[in-house]
Chimera marker file (.cmm) of the C-alpha trace (Angstrom):
<marker_set name="trace">
<marker id="1" x="12.221" y="5.089" z="3.923" r="1" g="1" b="0" radius="0.5"/>
<marker id="2" x="13.169" y="6.095" z="7.490" r="1" g="1" b="0" radius="0.5"/>
<marker id="3" x="10.891" y="9.082" z="7.325" r="1" g="1" b="0" radius="0.5"/>
<marker id="4" x="7.946" y="6.909" z="6.167" r="1" g="1" b="0" radius="0.5"/>
<marker id="5" x="8.698" y="4.369" z="8.962" r="1" g="1" b="0" radius="0.5"/>
<marker id="6" x="8.855" y="7.101" z="11.581" r="1" g="1" b="0" radius="0.5"/>
<marker id="7" x="5.599" y="8.639" z="10.360" r="1" g="1" b="0" radius="0.5"/>
<marker id="8" x="3.906" y="5.235" z="10.267" r="1" g="1" b="0" radius="0.5"/>
<marker id="9" x="5.018" y="4.486" z="13.805" r="1" g="1" b="0" radius="0.5"/>
<marker id="10" x="3.711" y="7.771" z="15.096" r="1" g="1" b="0" radius="0.5"/>
<marker id="11" x="0.372" y="7.344" z="13.269" r="1" g="1" b="0" radius="0.5"/>
<marker id="12" x="0.010" y="3.774" z="14.653" r="1" g="1" b="0" radius="0.5"/>
<marker id="13" x="0.683" y="5.031" z="18.188" r="1" g="1" b="0" radius="0.5"/>
<marker id="14" x="-1.964" y="7.752" z="17.704" r="1" g="1" b="0" radius="0.5"/>
<marker id="15" x="-4.332" y="5.052" z="16.561" r="1" g="1" b="0" radius="0.5"/>
<marker id="16" x="-3.649" y="2.927" z="19.667" r="1" g="1" b="0" radius="0.5"/>
<marker id="17" x="-4.228" y="5.918" z="21.929" r="1" g="1" b="0" radius="0.5"/>
<marker id="18" x="-7.425" y="7.043" z="20.207" r="1" g="1" b="0" radius="0.5"/>
<marker id="19" x="-8.871" y="3.474" z="20.082" r="1" g="1" b="0" radius="0.5"/>
<marker id="20" x="-7.948" y="2.963" z="23.772" r="1" g="1" b="0" radius="0.5"/>
<marker id="21" x="-9.295" y="6.307" z="24.939" r="1" g="1" b="0" radius="0.5"/>
<marker id="22" x="-12.517" y="6.465" z="22.875" r="1" g="1" b="0" radius="0.5"/>
<marker id="23" x="-13.248" y="2.743" z="22.598" r="1" g="1" b="0" radius="0.5"/>
<marker id="24" x="-14.335" y="0.956" z="19.472" r="1" g="1" b="0" radius="0.5"/>
<marker id="25" x="-17.764" y="1.098" z="17.862" r="1" g="1" b="0" radius="0.5"/>
<marker id="26" x="-18.823" y="-2.539" z="17.173" r="1" g="1" b="0" radius="0.5"/>
<marker id="27" x="-19.817" y="-1.923" z="13.531" r="1" g="1" b="0" radius="0.5"/>
<marker id="28" x="-16.720" y="0.086" z="12.730" r="1" g="1" b="0" radius="0.5"/>
<marker id="29" x="-14.625" y="-2.503" z="14.651" r="1" g="1" b="0" radius="0.5"/>
<marker id="30" x="-16.013" y="-5.319" z="12.457" r="1" g="1" b="0" radius="0.5"/>
<marker id="31" x="-15.246" y="-3.283" z="9.297" r="1" g="1" b="0" radius="0.5"/>
<marker id="32" x="-11.776" y="-2.475" z="10.558" r="1" g="1" b="0" radius="0.5"/>
<marker id="33" x="-11.068" y="-6.139" z="11.314" r="1" g="1" b="0" radius="0.5"/>
<marker id="34" x="-12.117" y="-7.034" z="7.738" r="1" g="1" b="0" radius="0.5"/>
<marker id="35" x="-9.835" y="-4.287" z="6.356" r="1" g="1" b="0" radius="0.5"/>
<marker id="36" x="-6.981" y="-5.466" z="8.516" r="1" g="1" b="0" radius="0.5"/>
<marker id="37" x="-7.501" y="-9.100" z="7.401" r="1" g="1" b="0" radius="0.5"/>
<marker id="38" x="-7.616" y="-8.039" z="3.716" r="1" g="1" b="0" radius="0.5"/>
<marker id="39" x="-4.511" y="-5.989" z="4.272" r="1" g="1" b="0" radius="0.5"/>
<marker id="40" x="-2.628" y="-8.914" z="5.885" r="1" g="1" b="0" radius="0.5"/>
<marker id="41" x="-3.688" y="-11.385" z="3.295" r="1" g="1" b="0" radius="0.5"/>
<marker id="42" x="-2.735" y="-9.147" z="0.426" r="1" g="1" b="0" radius="0.5"/>
<marker id="43" x="0.588" y="-8.276" z="2.082" r="1" g="1" b="0" radius="0.5"/>
<marker id="44" x="1.541" y="-11.911" z="2.512" r="1" g="1" b="0" radius="0.5"/>
<marker id="45" x="0.217" y="-12.892" z="-0.969" r="1" g="1" b="0" radius="0.5"/>
<marker id="46" x="2.526" y="-10.208" z="-2.328" r="1" g="1" b="0" radius="0.5"/>
<marker id="47" x="5.497" y="-11.407" z="-0.216" r="1" g="1" b="0" radius="0.5"/>
<marker id="48" x="4.885" y="-14.899" z="-1.609" r="1" g="1" b="0" radius="0.5"/>
<marker id="49" x="4.756" y="-13.575" z="-5.146" r="1" g="1" b="0" radius="0.5"/>
<marker id="50" x="8.046" y="-11.786" z="-4.774" r="1" g="1" b="0" radius="0.5"/>
<marker id="51" x="9.890" y="-14.293" z="-2.609" r="1" g="1" b="0" radius="0.5"/>
<marker id="52" x="12.052" y="-15.671" z="-5.412" r="1" g="1" b="0" radius="0.5"/>
<marker id="53" x="12.931" y="-12.179" z="-6.701" r="1" g="1" b="0" radius="0.5"/>
<marker id="54" x="12.459" y="-9.592" z="-3.915" r="1" g="1" b="0" radius="0.5"/>
<marker id="55" x="11.668" y="-6.075" z="-5.143" r="1" g="1" b="0" radius="0.5"/>
<marker id="56" x="13.890" y="-3.088" z="-4.570" r="1" g="1" b="0" radius="0.5"/>
<marker id="57" x="13.290" y="-1.124" z="-1.375" r="1" g="1" b="0" radius="0.5"/>
<marker id="58" x="10.966" y="1.852" z="-1.775" r="1" g="1" b="0" radius="0.5"/>
<marker id="59" x="12.422" y="5.333" z="-2.123" r="1" g="1" b="0" radius="0.5"/>
<marker id="60" x="15.517" y="4.161" z="-3.929" r="1" g="1" b="0" radius="0.5"/>
<marker id="61" x="16.615" y="5.224" z="-7.350" r="1" g="1" b="0" radius="0.5"/>
<marker id="62" x="17.148" y="1.652" z="-8.564" r="1" g="1" b="0" radius="0.5"/>
<marker id="63" x="16.574" y="1.048" z="-12.242" r="1" g="1" b="0" radius="0.5"/>
<marker id="64" x="13.912" y="-1.725" z="-12.560" r="1" g="1" b="0" radius="0.5"/>
<marker id="65" x="15.243" y="-4.958" z="-13.948" r="1" g="1" b="0" radius="0.5"/>
<marker id="66" x="12.061" y="-7.044" z="-13.861" r="1" g="1" b="0" radius="0.5"/>
<marker id="67" x="8.248" y="-6.676" z="-13.955" r="1" g="1" b="0" radius="0.5"/>
<marker id="68" x="6.053" y="-8.618" z="-11.556" r="1" g="1" b="0" radius="0.5"/>
<marker id="69" x="2.805" y="-9.677" z="-13.290" r="1" g="1" b="0" radius="0.5"/>
<marker id="70" x="1.749" y="-12.734" z="-11.283" r="1" g="1" b="0" radius="0.5"/>
<marker id="71" x="-0.281" y="-13.129" z="-8.116" r="1" g="1" b="0" radius="0.5"/>
<marker id="72" x="-1.565" y="-9.783" z="-6.864" r="1" g="1" b="0" radius="0.5"/>
<marker id="73" x="0.500" y="-7.983" z="-9.523" r="1" g="1" b="0" radius="0.5"/>
<marker id="74" x="-1.958" y="-9.356" z="-12.082" r="1" g="1" b="0" radius="0.5"/>
<marker id="75" x="-4.475" y="-6.908" z="-10.656" r="1" g="1" b="0" radius="0.5"/>
<marker id="76" x="-2.493" y="-3.929" z="-9.336" r="1" g="1" b="0" radius="0.5"/>
<marker id="77" x="0.985" y="-2.728" z="-9.978" r="1" g="1" b="0" radius="0.5"/>
<marker id="78" x="1.707" y="-1.850" z="-6.379" r="1" g="1" b="0" radius="0.5"/>
<marker id="79" x="-0.056" y="-4.366" z="-4.160" r="1" g="1" b="0" radius="0.5"/>
<marker id="80" x="2.199" y="-3.687" z="-1.118" r="1" g="1" b="0" radius="0.5"/>
<marker id="81" x="0.917" y="-0.044" z="-1.149" r="1" g="1" b="0" radius="0.5"/>
<marker id="82" x="-2.695" y="-1.275" z="-1.467" r="1" g="1" b="0" radius="0.5"/>
<marker id="83" x="-2.086" y="-3.550" z="1.546" r="1" g="1" b="0" radius="0.5"/>
<marker id="84" x="-0.701" y="-0.656" z="3.622" r="1" g="1" b="0" radius="0.5"/>
<marker id="85" x="-3.572" y="1.634" z="2.522" r="1" g="1" b="0" radius="0.5"/>
<marker id="86" x="-6.191" y="-0.887" z="3.579" r="1" g="1" b="0" radius="0.5"/>
<marker id="87" x="-4.485" y="-1.076" z="6.983" r="1" g="1" b="0" radius="0.5"/>
<marker id="88" x="-4.497" y="2.771" z="7.352" r="1" g="1" b="0" radius="0.5"/>
<marker id="89" x="-8.163" y="2.894" z="6.325" r="1" g="1" b="0" radius="0.5"/>
<marker id="90" x="-8.866" y="0.417" z="9.159" r="1" g="1" b="0" radius="0.5"/>
<marker id="91" x="-7.115" y="2.567" z="11.653" r="1" g="1" b="0" radius="0.5"/>
<marker id="92" x="-9.092" y="5.626" z="10.508" r="1" g="1" b="0" radius="0.5"/>
<marker id="93" x="-12.432" y="3.803" z="10.896" r="1" g="1" b="0" radius="0.5"/>
<marker id="94" x="-11.592" y="2.923" z="14.453" r="1" g="1" b="0" radius="0.5"/>
<marker id="95" x="-9.602" y="5.968" z="15.468" r="1" g="1" b="0" radius="0.5"/>
<marker id="96" x="-12.173" y="8.558" z="14.292" r="1" g="1" b="0" radius="0.5"/>
<marker id="97" x="-11.732" y="11.972" z="12.756" r="1" g="1" b="0" radius="0.5"/>
<marker id="98" x="-8.256" y="12.671" z="14.157" r="1" g="1" b="0" radius="0.5"/>
<marker id="99" x="-6.887" y="9.370" z="12.807" r="1" g="1" b="0" radius="0.5"/>
<marker id="100" x="-8.184" y="10.123" z="9.287" r="1" g="1" b="0" radius="0.5"/>
<marker id="101" x="-5.501" y="12.806" z="8.981" r="1" g="1" b="0" radius="0.5"/>
<marker id="102" x="-2.468" y="10.611" z="9.282" r="1" g="1" b="0" radius="0.5"/>
<marker id="103" x="-4.137" y="7.855" z="7.387" r="1" g="1" b="0" radius="0.5"/>
<marker id="104" x="-4.940" y="10.061" z="4.361" r="1" g="1" b="0" radius="0.5"/>
<marker id="105" x="-1.407" y="11.529" z="4.490" r="1" g="1" b="0" radius="0.5"/>
<marker id="106" x="0.267" y="8.122" z="4.566" r="1" g="1" b="0" radius="0.5"/>
<marker id="107" x="-2.002" y="6.770" z="1.783" r="1" g="1" b="0" radius="0.5"/>
<marker id="108" x="-1.109" y="9.874" z="-0.289" r="1" g="1" b="0" radius="0.5"/>
<marker id="109" x="2.570" y="9.152" z="0.400" r="1" g="1" b="0" radius="0.5"/>
<marker id="110" x="2.154" y="5.621" z="-0.983" r="1" g="1" b="0" radius="0.5"/>
<marker id="111" x="0.478" y="7.011" z="-4.128" r="1" g="1" b="0" radius="0.5"/>
<marker id="112" x="3.360" y="9.569" z="-4.532" r="1" g="1" b="0" radius="0.5"/>
<marker id="113" x="5.908" y="6.773" z="-4.118" r="1" g="1" b="0" radius="0.5"/>
<marker id="114" x="4.078" y="4.568" z="-6.621" r="1" g="1" b="0" radius="0.5"/>
<marker id="115" x="4.124" y="7.362" z="-9.178" r="1" g="1" b="0" radius="0.5"/>
<marker id="116" x="7.825" y="7.859" z="-8.623" r="1" g="1" b="0" radius="0.5"/>
<marker id="117" x="8.414" y="4.180" z="-9.135" r="1" g="1" b="0" radius="0.5"/>
<marker id="118" x="6.324" y="4.369" z="-12.325" r="1" g="1" b="0" radius="0.5"/>
<marker id="119" x="8.815" y="7.012" z="-13.642" r="1" g="1" b="0" radius="0.5"/>
<marker id="120" x="11.683" y="4.617" z="-12.978" r="1" g="1" b="0" radius="0.5"/>
<marker id="121" x="10.001" y="2.041" z="-15.208" r="1" g="1" b="0" radius="0.5"/>
<marker id="122" x="9.300" y="4.626" z="-17.878" r="1" g="1" b="0" radius="0.5"/>
<marker id="123" x="12.990" y="5.457" z="-18.121" r="1" g="1" b="0" radius="0.5"/>
<marker id="124" x="14.186" y="1.893" z="-18.060" r="1" g="1" b="0" radius="0.5"/>
<marker id="125" x="14.792" y="-0.747" z="-20.711" r="1" g="1" b="0" radius="0.5"/>
<marker id="126" x="11.551" y="-2.243" z="-19.613" r="1" g="1" b="0" radius="0.5"/>
<marker id="127" x="9.522" y="0.906" z="-20.648" r="1" g="1" b="0" radius="0.5"/>
<marker id="128" x="7.595" y="-0.632" z="-23.559" r="1" g="1" b="0" radius="0.5"/>
<marker id="129" x="6.807" y="-3.892" z="-21.777" r="1" g="1" b="0" radius="0.5"/>
<marker id="130" x="5.813" y="-1.947" z="-18.653" r="1" g="1" b="0" radius="0.5"/>
<marker id="131" x="3.508" y="0.336" z="-20.673" r="1" g="1" b="0" radius="0.5"/>
<marker id="132" x="1.601" y="-2.837" z="-21.883" r="1" g="1" b="0" radius="0.5"/>
<marker id="133" x="1.376" y="-4.076" z="-18.303" r="1" g="1" b="0" radius="0.5"/>
<marker id="134" x="0.272" y="-0.641" z="-17.057" r="1" g="1" b="0" radius="0.5"/>
<marker id="135" x="-2.541" y="-0.595" z="-19.628" r="1" g="1" b="0" radius="0.5"/>
<marker id="136" x="-3.887" y="-3.901" z="-18.151" r="1" g="1" b="0" radius="0.5"/>
<marker id="137" x="-3.599" y="-3.224" z="-14.448" r="1" g="1" b="0" radius="0.5"/>
<marker id="138" x="-4.449" y="-0.508" z="-11.909" r="1" g="1" b="0" radius="0.5"/>
<marker id="139" x="-1.855" y="1.522" z="-10.099" r="1" g="1" b="0" radius="0.5"/>
<marker id="140" x="-2.922" y="0.728" z="-6.556" r="1" g="1" b="0" radius="0.5"/>
<marker id="141" x="-6.616" y="-0.077" z="-7.110" r="1" g="1" b="0" radius="0.5"/>
<marker id="142" x="-7.612" y="-2.771" z="-9.606" r="1" g="1" b="0" radius="0.5"/>
<marker id="143" x="-9.024" y="-1.708" z="-12.924" r="1" g="1" b="0" radius="0.5"/>
<marker id="144" x="-12.799" y="-2.207" z="-13.163" r="1" g="1" b="0" radius="0.5"/>
<marker id="145" x="-12.960" y="-2.337" z="-16.961" r="1" g="1" b="0" radius="0.5"/>
<link id1="1" id2="2" r="1" g="1" b="0" radius="0.2"/>
<link id1="2" id2="3" r="1" g="1" b="0" radius="0.2"/>
<link id1="3" id2="4" r="1" g="1" b="0" radius="0.2"/>
<link id1="4" id2="5" r="1" g="1" b="0" radius="0.2"/>
<link id1="5" id2="6" r="1" g="1" b="0" radius="0.2"/>
<link id1="6" id2="7" r="1" g="1" b="0" radius="0.2"/>
<link id1="7" id2="8" r="1" g="1" b="0" radius="0.2"/>
<link id1="8" id2="9" r="1" g="1" b="0" radius="0.2"/>
<link id1="9" id2="10" r="1" g="1" b="0" radius="0.2"/>
<link id1="10" id2="11" r="1" g="1" b="0" radius="0.2"/>
<link id1="11" id2="12" r="1" g="1" b="0" radius="0.2"/>
<link id1="12" id2="13" r="1" g="1" b="0" radius="0.2"/>
<link id1="13" id2="14" r="1" g="1" b="0" radius="0.2"/>
<link id1="14" id2="15" r="1" g="1" b="0" radius="0.2"/>
<link id1="15" id2="16" r="1" g="1" b="0" radius="0.2"/>
<link id1="16" id2="17" r="1" g="1" b="0" radius="0.2"/>
<link id1="17" id2="18" r="1" g="1" b="0" radius="0.2"/>
<link id1="18" id2="19" r="1" g="1" b="0" radius="0.2"/>
<link id1="19" id2="20" r="1" g="1" b="0" radius="0.2"/>
<link id1="20" id2="21" r="1" g="1" b="0" radius="0.2"/>
<link id1="21" id2="22" r="1" g="1" b="0" radius="0.2"/>
<link id1="22" id2="23" r="1" g="1" b="0" radius="0.2"/>
<link id1="23" id2="24" r="1" g="1" b="0" radius="0.2"/>
<link id1="24" id2="25" r="1" g="1" b="0" radius="0.2"/>
<link id1="25" id2="26" r="1" g="1" b="0" radius="0.2"/>
<link id1="26" id2="27" r="1" g="1" b="0" radius="0.2"/>
<link id1="27" id2="28" r="1" g="1" b="0" radius="0.2"/>
<link id1="28" id2="29" r="1" g="1" b="0" radius="0.2"/>
<link id1="29" id2="30" r="1" g="1" b="0" radius="0.2"/>
<link id1="30" id2="31" r="1" g="1" b="0" radius="0.2"/>
<link id1="31" id2="32" r="1" g="1" b="0" radius="0.2"/>
<link id1="32" id2="33" r="1" g="1" b="0" radius="0.2"/>
<link id1="33" id2="34" r="1" g="1" b="0" radius="0.2"/>
<link id1="34" id2="35" r="1" g="1" b="0" radius="0.2"/>
<link id1="35" id2="36" r="1" g="1" b="0" radius="0.2"/>
<link id1="36" id2="37" r="1" g="1" b="0" radius="0.2"/>
<link id1="37" id2="38" r="1" g="1" b="0" radius="0.2"/>
<link id1="38" id2="39" r="1" g="1" b="0" radius="0.2"/>
<link id1="39" id2="40" r="1" g="1" b="0" radius="0.2"/>
<link id1="40" id2="41" r="1" g="1" b="0" radius="0.2"/>
<link id1="41" id2="42" r="1" g="1" b="0" radius="0.2"/>
<link id1="42" id2="43" r="1" g="1" b="0" radius="0.2"/>
<link id1="43" id2="44" r="1" g="1" b="0" radius="0.2"/>
<link id1="44" id2="45" r="1" g="1" b="0" radius="0.2"/>
<link id1="45" id2="46" r="1" g="1" b="0" radius="0.2"/>
<link id1="46" id2="47" r="1" g="1" b="0" radius="0.2"/>
<link id1="47" id2="48" r="1" g="1" b="0" radius="0.2"/>
<link id1="48" id2="49" r="1" g="1" b="0" radius="0.2"/>
<link id1="49" id2="50" r="1" g="1" b="0" radius="0.2"/>
<link id1="50" id2="51" r="1" g="1" b="0" radius="0.2"/>
<link id1="51" id2="52" r="1" g="1" b="0" radius="0.2"/>
<link id1="52" id2="53" r="1" g="1" b="0" radius="0.2"/>
<link id1="53" id2="54" r="1" g="1" b="0" radius="0.2"/>
<link id1="54" id2="55" r="1" g="1" b="0" radius="0.2"/>
<link id1="55" id2="56" r="1" g="1" b="0" radius="0.2"/>
<link id1="56" id2="57" r="1" g="1" b="0" radius="0.2"/>
<link id1="57" id2="58" r="1" g="1" b="0" radius="0.2"/>
<link id1="58" id2="59" r="1" g="1" b="0" radius="0.2"/>
<link id1="59" id2="60" r="1" g="1" b="0" radius="0.2"/>
<link id1="60" id2="61" r="1" g="1" b="0" radius="0.2"/>
<link id1="61" id2="62" r="1" g="1" b="0" radius="0.2"/>
<link id1="62" id2="63" r="1" g="1" b="0" radius="0.2"/>
<link id1="63" id2="64" r="1" g="1" b="0" radius="0.2"/>
<link id1="64" id2="65" r="1" g="1" b="0" radius="0.2"/>
<link id1="65" id2="66" r="1" g="1" b="0" radius="0.2"/>
<link id1="66" id2="67" r="1" g="1" b="0" radius="0.2"/>
<link id1="67" id2="68" r="1" g="1" b="0" radius="0.2"/>
<link id1="68" id2="69" r="1" g="1" b="0" radius="0.2"/>
<link id1="69" id2="70" r="1" g="1" b="0" radius="0.2"/>
<link id1="70" id2="71" r="1" g="1" b="0" radius="0.2"/>
<link id1="71" id2="72" r="1" g="1" b="0" radius="0.2"/>
<link id1="72" id2="73" r="1" g="1" b="0" radius="0.2"/>
<link id1="73" id2="74" r="1" g="1" b="0" radius="0.2"/>
<link id1="74" id2="75" r="1" g="1" b="0" radius="0.2"/>
<link id1="75" id2="76" r="1" g="1" b="0" radius="0.2"/>
<link id1="76" id2="77" r="1" g="1" b="0" radius="0.2"/>
<link id1="77" id2="78" r="1" g="1" b="0" radius="0.2"/>
<link id1="78" id2="79" r="1" g="1" b="0" radius="0.2"/>
<link id1="79" id2="80" r="1" g="1" b="0" radius="0.2"/>
<link id1="80" id2="81" r="1" g="1" b="0" radius="0.2"/>
<link id1="81" id2="82" r="1" g="1" b="0" radius="0.2"/>
<link id1="82" id2="83" r="1" g="1" b="0" radius="0.2"/>
<link id1="83" id2="84" r="1" g="1" b="0" radius="0.2"/>
<link id1="84" id2="85" r="1" g="1" b="0" radius="0.2"/>
<link id1="85" id2="86" r="1" g="1" b="0" radius="0.2"/>
<link id1="86" id2="87" r="1" g="1" b="0" radius="0.2"/>
<link id1="87" id2="88" r="1" g="1" b="0" radius="0.2"/>
<link id1="88" id2="89" r="1" g="1" b="0" radius="0.2"/>
<link id1="89" id2="90" r="1" g="1" b="0" radius="0.2"/>
<link id1="90" id2="91" r="1" g="1" b="0" radius="0.2"/>
<link id1="91" id2="92" r="1" g="1" b="0" radius="0.2"/>
<link id1="92" id2="93" r="1" g="1" b="0" radius="0.2"/>
<link id1="93" id2="94" r="1" g="1" b="0" radius="0.2"/>
<link id1="94" id2="95" r="1" g="1" b="0" radius="0.2"/>
<link id1="95" id2="96" r="1" g="1" b="0" radius="0.2"/>
<link id1="96" id2="97" r="1" g="1" b="0" radius="0.2"/>
<link id1="97" id2="98" r="1" g="1" b="0" radius="0.2"/>
<link id1="98" id2="99" r="1" g="1" b="0" radius="0.2"/>
<link id1="99" id2="100" r="1" g="1" b="0" radius="0.2"/>
<link id1="100" id2="101" r="1" g="1" b="0" radius="0.2"/>
<link id1="101" id2="102" r="1" g="1" b="0" radius="0.2"/>
<link id1="102" id2="103" r="1" g="1" b="0" radius="0.2"/>
<link id1="103" id2="104" r="1" g="1" b="0" radius="0.2"/>
<link id1="104" id2="105" r="1" g="1" b="0" radius="0.2"/>
<link id1="105" id2="106" r="1" g="1" b="0" radius="0.2"/>
<link id1="106" id2="107" r="1" g="1" b="0" radius="0.2"/>
<link id1="107" id2="108" r="1" g="1" b="0" radius="0.2"/>
<link id1="108" id2="109" r="1" g="1" b="0" radius="0.2"/>
<link id1="109" id2="110" r="1" g="1" b="0" radius="0.2"/>
<link id1="110" id2="111" r="1" g="1" b="0" radius="0.2"/>
<link id1="111" id2="112" r="1" g="1" b="0" radius="0.2"/>
<link id1="112" id2="113" r="1" g="1" b="0" radius="0.2"/>
<link id1="113" id2="114" r="1" g="1" b="0" radius="0.2"/>
<link id1="114" id2="115" r="1" g="1" b="0" radius="0.2"/>
<link id1="115" id2="116" r="1" g="1" b="0" radius="0.2"/>
<link id1="116" id2="117" r="1" g="1" b="0" radius="0.2"/>
<link id1="117" id2="118" r="1" g="1" b="0" radius="0.2"/>
<link id1="118" id2="119" r="1" g="1" b="0" radius="0.2"/>
<link id1="119" id2="120" r="1" g="1" b="0" radius="0.2"/>
<link id1="120" id2="121" r="1" g="1" b="0" radius="0.2"/>
<link id1="121" id2="122" r="1" g="1" b="0" radius="0.2"/>
<link id1="122" id2="123" r="1" g="1" b="0" radius="0.2"/>
<link id1="123" id2="124" r="1" g="1" b="0" radius="0.2"/>
<link id1="124" id2="125" r="1" g="1" b="0" radius="0.2"/>
<link id1="125" id2="126" r="1" g="1" b="0" radius="0.2"/>
<link id1="126" id2="127" r="1" g="1" b="0" radius="0.2"/>
<link id1="127" id2="128" r="1" g="1" b="0" radius="0.2"/>
<link id1="128" id2="129" r="1" g="1" b="0" radius="0.2"/>
<link id1="129" id2="130" r="1" g="1" b="0" radius="0.2"/>
<link id1="130" id2="131" r="1" g="1" b="0" radius="0.2"/>
<link id1="131" id2="132" r="1" g="1" b="0" radius="0.2"/>
<link id1="132" id2="133" r="1" g="1" b="0" radius="0.2"/>
<link id1="133" id2="134" r="1" g="1" b="0" radius="0.2"/>
<link id1="134" id2="135" r="1" g="1" b="0" radius="0.2"/>
<link id1="135" id2="136" r="1" g="1" b="0" radius="0.2"/>
<link id1="136" id2="137" r="1" g="1" b="0" radius="0.2"/>
<link id1="137" id2="138" r="1" g="1" b="0" radius="0.2"/>
<link id1="138" id2="139" r="1" g="1" b="0" radius="0.2"/>
<link id1="139" id2="140" r="1" g="1" b="0" radius="0.2"/>
<link id1="140" id2="141" r="1" g="1" b="0" radius="0.2"/>
<link id1="141" id2="142" r="1" g="1" b="0" radius="0.2"/>
<link id1="142" id2="143" r="1" g="1" b="0" radius="0.2"/>
<link id1="143" id2="144" r="1" g="1" b="0" radius="0.2"/>
<link id1="144" id2="145" r="1" g="1" b="0" radius="0.2"/>
</marker_set>
């Protein structure tokens, strides 16, 4: 978790420098604002959905004891990671080609972490119930069909 936080901080600082130095294209700026808003709304919707039973911290080997299936979890199994990914996509739109590198690396990190968390569910007492839930929802992106 510390490594992810440090990498995220560095990537955000790079974004600030790039956006300050090169300026912001109006169209890309509007798209980035929309992505940042979507990211924030999804993040806080997910916080609200987990307030009564906060999830385990990422990158821990905790054995899952519950399945979230309400709120944003009705659409994706890892809505926090989707929220973070939307935010990084926004930075890449504004920051330009250089910012795409950390954005893609961080989004890939979230996908890797999500897959690791999926393995924890597969080896838990919730495996069968989680398999049914997994069949109905997307990992990080909602299922279309």
